[in-house]
N, C-alpha and C positions, 0 to 999 in steps of 0.2 A: 282207144277211146274207152273201152270197158273198163282198162285198168285204172284209168284216170278217175272215173266214177266210183269204183269201188275204194280208190284211195282216199276220195273225199267223203266218203259216205252219202253220196247222193242217190243212192239206189241204182234203178236200171238206167240205161241210157236211152231206151226206146220213150220217147216222148209222149206215146199214147199210153203209157201205164202210169196210171197216179195212184196207185195202191200205198204210196208211201205218204201220202199228205193226210192229215187227220182232218174230220169234218170240224166246221167252225163252230165255236163255242158261242153259246146263246148268252147274251147280256142280261143278267138277272138282277131286276131292281130290286135293292134291298127294302122290306117292310119297315115303316115307321114305328116306333114303339108306340104304344095307346098312352104308355104313362107320360112320356115326352110332351105329347100332345095334349094330355089332361094339364099338366103343369103350365104348359104354354097359355092356354086356355084361361087358367085360374089367373095367371099374372097379369094376362090382359086384362080380365075383367075386374081386377083390384085395382089396377092403374087407372081405368076409365072410372071405376066408382071414387076413388080416390079424386080426381079431377073434377068429378061433378059435384062432390060432397065438400070439397075444399073452400068454398067461398060462403059456406053455410054459417059457420062460426063468425064470421067478421063483424066485428062491432062497429064499425064506423057506418055512419047513414050518409046518403048522399044529401047535400045541401043545396038549395036553389040558388040559381045564378041572378044576377041582376043585370037587365038589358038597359043600353043607355042609346039614345038617339044624338047622332053628332050635330052640334049647332055650329053656326059660324065663328072660327077662331078656336075651336076646340082642336087638340091635338091628344095623341094618344098618352103623352107624359101628362098634360093638364088633366085627362080624365083618370089616369092610374094614381095621380098625386090626390085628387078629390076622393079616391076610393081606397086608398093605401092603408088608412088607420093609423099613420104613424110610422108604417113599416118603411123598408126600403123601397122606393119607387122602381127601381130598375127591375126588381122581381116583379113588380105589379104589372110593369109594362109587358114583360116578357110573356106572363100568363096571359095578357089580353090578346098579345099577338098571336100565341099559340090556340088559344080558344077558338078565335075567330078565324084561325088558318090564314094569317097575314103574312106575306112574305117580306113587308115593310110597314113602317108606321105611317105611310100614305095612306088617309082617311079621307071621306067625302062628306059634305055636309047632307045630312037626312039618312047616312046610313046607320043601321042599327049593331051594337056591338054587344057581345055578351060579355060581362065583367064576372069572371069567376070568384066566388066567395071562399075564404079558408076555411 
């Protein structure tokens, strides 16, 4: 048995002898580079600043929307036609449906609809 241990390089045959083993290596966590953190912080701040300031130079101003109370016989098409200003009525219908969160063109008498202005 001793010859087999010597042949395979296992050290001594006695299981109580553990001098052949090396102590466990400690896992050392690498330090993060302070320059990398500084660059990440600066990039993050620049992105947040860009997002916050991005809308400041906008030239469009919000326009007031018109509200209409639905009367008997009104349809979304007829309301859109009266407010389209000669444009495509289908686009006006789509804008009315979207502005009022309507899933269909079914409306009720007395309902108040928001008519978005261009």
